[in-house]
C-alpha positions in Angstrom: 20.4 7.8 -21.3 19.6 4.1 -21.1 18.7 2.0 -24.1 15.5 0.2 -22.9 15.8 -2.4 -25.7 19.3 -3.3 -24.4 17.8 -3.6 -20.9 15.1 -6.0 -22.1 17.7 -8.0 -23.9 19.2 -8.9 -20.5 15.9 -10.7 -19.6 14.5 -12.0 -23.0 16.6 -15.0 -23.9 14.8 -16.4 -27.0 13.0 -13.3 -28.3 13.5 -9.6 -28.5 11.4 -6.6 -27.8 9.8 -4.8 -30.7 7.9 -2.2 -28.8 8.4 -0.4 -25.5 5.9 2.2 -24.3 5.3 4.0 -20.9 2.6 2.2 -18.9 0.3 3.0 -16.0 0.0 6.0 -13.8 2.4 5.2 -10.9 4.4 8.0 -9.4 7.5 6.2 -8.1 9.0 3.7 -10.5 9.3 4.1 -14.3 7.0 1.5 -15.9 6.9 0.3 -19.4 4.8 -2.3 -21.3 7.0 -4.4 -23.7 5.8 -6.4 -26.6 8.2 -9.1 -28.0 8.6 -10.4 -31.5 6.3 -13.3 -30.7 3.5 -11.0 -29.4 4.0 -11.7 -25.8 3.7 -8.9 -23.3 5.8 -8.0 -20.4 6.2 -5.2 -17.8 9.6 -3.5 -17.5 10.3 -1.3 -14.4 13.1 0.9 -13.4 13.2 1.0 -9.6 13.3 4.4 -8.0 16.3 4.1 -5.9 15.8 7.6 -4.4 12.8 6.1 -2.5 14.0 2.5 -2.3 17.6 3.0 -1.6 18.5 -0.7 -1.3 17.2 -2.5 -4.5 18.7 -5.8 -3.3 16.7 -5.8 -0.1 13.5 -4.8 -1.9 13.9 -7.5 -4.4 14.8 -10.0 -1.8 11.5 -9.2 -0.1 9.4 -9.3 -3.3 10.9 -12.6 -4.5 10.3 -14.4 -1.2 6.8 -13.3 -0.9 5.8 -14.0 -4.6 7.3 -17.4 -4.4 5.2 -18.2 -1.2 2.1 -16.8 -2.9 2.8 -19.0 -5.9 3.1 -22.1 -3.8 -0.1 -21.4 -2.0 -1.9 -20.7 -5.3 -0.8 -24.0 -6.8 -2.0 -25.8 -3.7 -5.5 -24.5 -4.6 -5.1 -25.5 -8.3 -4.8 -21.9 -9.5 -2.6 -20.6 -12.3 0.5 -19.2 -10.7 1.2 -17.0 -13.7 -2.0 -15.0 -12.8 -1.9 -15.2 -9.0 1.0 -12.8 -8.5 4.0 -11.2 -10.1 6.3 -13.6 -12.1 9.8 -12.3 -12.8 12.0 -13.1 -15.7 15.6 -13.9 -14.8 19.0 -13.0 -16.1 21.4 -15.7 -17.3 23.0 -15.5 -13.9 19.7 -16.5 -12.3 19.0 -13.2 -10.6 15.6 -11.6 -11.1 16.7 -8.0 -11.5 19.6 -6.2 -13.1 21.8 -3.4 -11.7 23.2 -1.4 -14.5 25.1 1.9 -14.8 21.7 3.5 -15.3 19.9 2.0 -12.3 18.0 -1.1 -11.1 15.6 -2.9 -13.5 13.3 -5.8 -13.3 10.9 -7.4 -15.8 7.9 -9.6 -15.3 5.1 -11.2 -17.2 2.0 -9.1 -18.1 -1.2 -10.5 -16.6 -3.7 -10.7 -19.4 -7.4 -10.2 -19.3 -7.2 -8.2 -16.1 -7.8 -4.6 -15.2 -7.2 -2.2 -12.3 -9.5 0.5 -10.9 -8.3 4.0 -10.2 -11.6 5.4 -9.0 -14.3 3.2 -7.5 -17.6 3.2 -9.4 -19.0 0.0 -8.0 -19.0 -0.5 -4.2 -18.8 -4.2 -4.8 -15.2 -3.8 -6.0 -14.3 -2.6 -2.6 -15.7 -5.9 -1.2 -13.6 -7.8 -3.6 -10.5 -5.7 -2.7 -11.1 -6.8 0.9 -11.2 -10.4 -0.4 -7.9 -9.9 -2.2 -6.0 -8.4 0.7 -7.6 -10.8 3.1 -6.4 -13.7 1.0 -3.0 -12.0 0.7 -2.8 -12.1 4.6 -4.0 -15.7 4.7 -1.5 -16.9 2.2 1.3 -15.2 4.2 0.1 -16.2 7.6 2.7 -18.9 7.9 5.5 -16.8 6.4 8.4 -15.7 8.7 8.0 -11.9 8.5 11.4 -11.5 10.3 13.2 -12.9 7.1 12.2 -9.6 5.3 14.1 -6.4 5.3 12.6 -3.1 6.4 13.1 -1.3 3.1 11.7 2.0 4.3 12.6 2.6 8.0 9.8 3.4 10.3 7.3 3.4 7.4 4.3 2.9 9.7 6.0 3.7 13.1 3.4 6.4 14.0 5.2 7.3 17.2 8.4 8.0 15.2 6.4 9.9 12.7 5.0 12.1 15.5 8.6 13.0 16.6 9.2 14.0 13.0 6.1 16.2 13.1 7.1 18.0 16.4 10.6 18.6 14.9 9.0 20.3 11.9 6.8 22.4 14.2 9.9 23.5 16.2 12.0 24.3 13.1 9.1 26.0 11.2 11.5 26.6 8.3 8.8 28.3 6.2 7.1 30.3 9.0 3.9 28.4 8.5 3.1 27.1 11.9 1.2 30.2 13.0 -1.3 29.6 10.3 -2.0 26.0 11.1 -2.3 26.0 14.9 -5.7 24.2 14.7 -4.3 21.4 12.7 -1.2 21.2 15.0 -3.4 20.9 18.1 -5.5 18.2 16.4 -2.4 16.1 16.1 -1.1 16.9 19.6 -4.4 15.9 21.2 -3.9 12.4 19.9 -0.2 12.1 20.8 -0.7 9.1 23.3 -2.8 7.2 20.8 0.0 7.2 18.2 2.1 4.8 20.2 -0.6 2.2 20.6 0.3 -0.2 17.8 4.0 0.4 18.0 4.0 -0.5 21.7 1.9 -3.6 21.2 4.2 -4.8 18.4 7.3 -4.2 20.6 6.0 -6.0 23.7 4.6 -8.9 21.6 0.9 -8.3 22.1 0.6 -8.0 18.3 2.3 -10.5 16.1 4.8 -9.5 13.5 3.2 -10.0 10.0 4.1 -9.6 6.4 2.3 -6.5 5.3 1.7 -5.0 1.9 1.7 -1.4 3.2 0.0 0.1 0.1 -3.5 -1.4 0.1 -5.2 0.9 -2.3 -8.0 -0.4 -4.6 -5.7 0.2 -7.6 -3.3 -2.4 -6.3 -5.7 -5.2 -7.0 -6.1 -6.7 -10.5 -9.6 -7.8 -11.3 -10.6 -10.4 -14.0 -12.2 -8.8 -17.0 -14.9 -11.4 -17.3 -15.9 -12.0 -13.7 -14.7 -8.8 -12.1 -13.4 -10.8 -9.2 -9.8 -10.4 -7.9 -6.9 -12.0 -9.7 -3.8 -10.8 -7.9 -2.5 -8.2 -5.5 0.3 -6.1 -7.2 2.8 -3.4 -6.4 4.7 -5.3 -3.7 7.6 -2.9 -3.3 6.5 -1.8 0.2 6.2 -5.5 1.4 7.8 -5.4 4.8 7.4 -6.8 8.4 4.6 -5.0 10.2 1.0 -5.6 11.3 -2.1 -6.6 9.4 -3.6 -3.5 11.1 -1.6 -1.3 8.8 -3.0 -3.0 5.6 -6.6 -3.0 6.9 -6.4 0.6 8.1 -4.8 2.1 5.0 -7.4 0.3 2.7 -10.2 2.0 4.7 -8.4 5.3 4.8 -8.2 5.4 1.0 -11.3 3.6 0.0 -14.2 4.2 2.5 -14.8 7.8 1.4 -16.1 9.5 -1.8 -13.8 12.5 -1.5 -10.5 12.9 -3.2 -7.4 12.8 -1.0 -6.8 16.5 -1.6 -10.5 17.7 -1.5 -10.6 21.4 -0.5 -14.3 21.5 0.4 -14.4 19.6 3.7 -18.2 19.3 3.5 -17.7 16.7 0.8 -15.3 14.6 2.9 -17.2 11.6 4.3 -16.6 8.3 6.0 -18.8 5.7 4.4 -19.8 3.0 6.9 -21.3 0.9 4.1 -18.0 0.8 2.2 -16.3 0.1 5.5 -18.7 -2.9 5.9 -18.1 -4.0 2.4 -14.3 -4.2 2.8 -14.5 -5.8 6.3 -16.8 -8.5 5.0 -14.5 -9.3 2.2 -11.3 -9.1 4.3 -12.5 -11.0 7.4 -14.3 -13.5 5.2 -10.8 -14.7 4.1 -8.5 -14.1 7.1 -10.6 -13.8 10.4 -9.4 -17.2 11.5 -5.8 -16.2 11.0 -6.1 -13.2 13.4 -5.3 -13.1 17.0 -7.9 -11.8 19.5 -5.7 -8.7 20.0 -5.6 -8.0 16.2 -9.4 -8.3 16.1 -9.7 -6.0 19.1 -7.5 -3.3 17.4 -9.0 -3.5 14.0 -11.7 -0.8 14.5 -8.8 1.6 15.5 -6.6 0.7 12.5 -8.2 3.1 10.0 -8.1 5.9 12.6 -4.4 5.3 13.1 -3.4 5.1 9.5 -5.5 8.1 8.5 -4.2 10.2 11.4 -0.6 9.2 10.4 -1.1 10.1 6.8 -2.6 13.5 7.7 0.2 14.1 10.1 2.8 13.3 7.3 1.0 15.8 5.0 1.1 18.5 7.7 4.7 17.8 8.4 5.6 18.2 4.8 3.7 21.4 4.6 5.6 22.8 7.5 8.9 21.6 6.0 8.3 23.4 2.7 6.7 20.5 0.6 9.9 18.5 0.2 8.5 15.0 0.1 5.0 14.8 -1.5 4.6 16.3 -4.9 2.4 19.3 -4.9 0.3 21.0 -7.8 -0.8 24.1 -6.0 -0.2 26.3 -3.0 -1.1 24.6 0.3 -1.7 21.4 -1.4 -0.3 19.3 1.4 -2.3 21.3 3.9 -5.5 20.5 2.0 -4.5 16.9 2.1 -3.9 17.0 5.8 -7.2 18.7 6.5 -9.0 16.0 4.4 -7.4 13.2 6.5 -8.2 15.0 9.8 -11.8 15.3 8.8 -11.9 11.6 8.1 -10.3 10.9 11.5 -12.9 12.9 13.3 -15.7 11.0 11.5 -14.1 7.7 12.2 -13.8 8.5 15.9 -17.4 9.4 16.0 -18.3 6.0 14.5 -15.9 3.8 16.5 -18.8 1.8 18.1 -20.4 1.1 14.8 -17.1 0.1 13.3 -16.5 -2.3 16.2 -19.9 -3.8 15.7 -19.2 -4.4 12.0 -15.9 -6.2 12.8 -17.5 -8.4 15.4 -20.3 -9.2 13.0 -18.0 -10.8 10.6 -15.6 -12.3 13.1 -18.4 -14.2 14.8 -19.9 -15.6 11.6 
């Protein structure tokens, strides 16, 4: 068992930790808040190398991206210690440590800021759009090809579809017969799933730096003004498309239902929330987008929601080996929720397109 005080001593040069407590509600990395003997706060994390198998590649990505964001923030006269994650370094100069117990990193705690797990105020979703739009703008001139793909085919929906079909064929838990409706829902959209992948491969869509986990709780808000301070949780930063970030934000935020809601009558797609996020996002980065990206934006939330639902259904067919479940058919409930959202988005595609163009043409 690792001694966390010894781990922090690798990073704290002039002080020592006096308190280390579990922090936050993340499900992947082990996160702790550290208080040093001079009262300063830090975050210590043990990287989950079962998910992120190459900690060196992950930290390479995060370091390059945070350095770029800090440079952009300083150009605007902002405090770089509040604009993004700031790592402590080892004596060797490295910003993470590999020990016999795993990979660790430590960074400065951002004071006077809060995150939101469940949206109560729709205005926060507008500001989340501002935050992720600015994230895109800051990294518009960054060479995405310099980043590693730390999780292979993370948003390669065409590849995810092949995984899905393999799970249907294998049917290791004899569950396929009970989910034929859901299987057909996915198969009916087979051709659509290659849309973004093909456009990236043939150069119609530019390769971008993408966050890949654009949930509301990955934005820190200032306690006083409730405006965004920083985008956090950068472990899935990889080369990809801005469509992924826009789409996943809408998937997770433009509904009032829980991701695993069992009563599908409660699952809604809220166009007002869609409008809020689009207004914030495009207000920051519309000028950075190509015409093809703008054209594809209305389809982004459909693609990412469909992909997510398909992954839940795949895991259900595989026997729930990837996503953690808390009840029988939990992944199936999640899949059905996503598919209900997909259907509602498809029915509103013209309105979604109008909203996008309203803010692009401002």
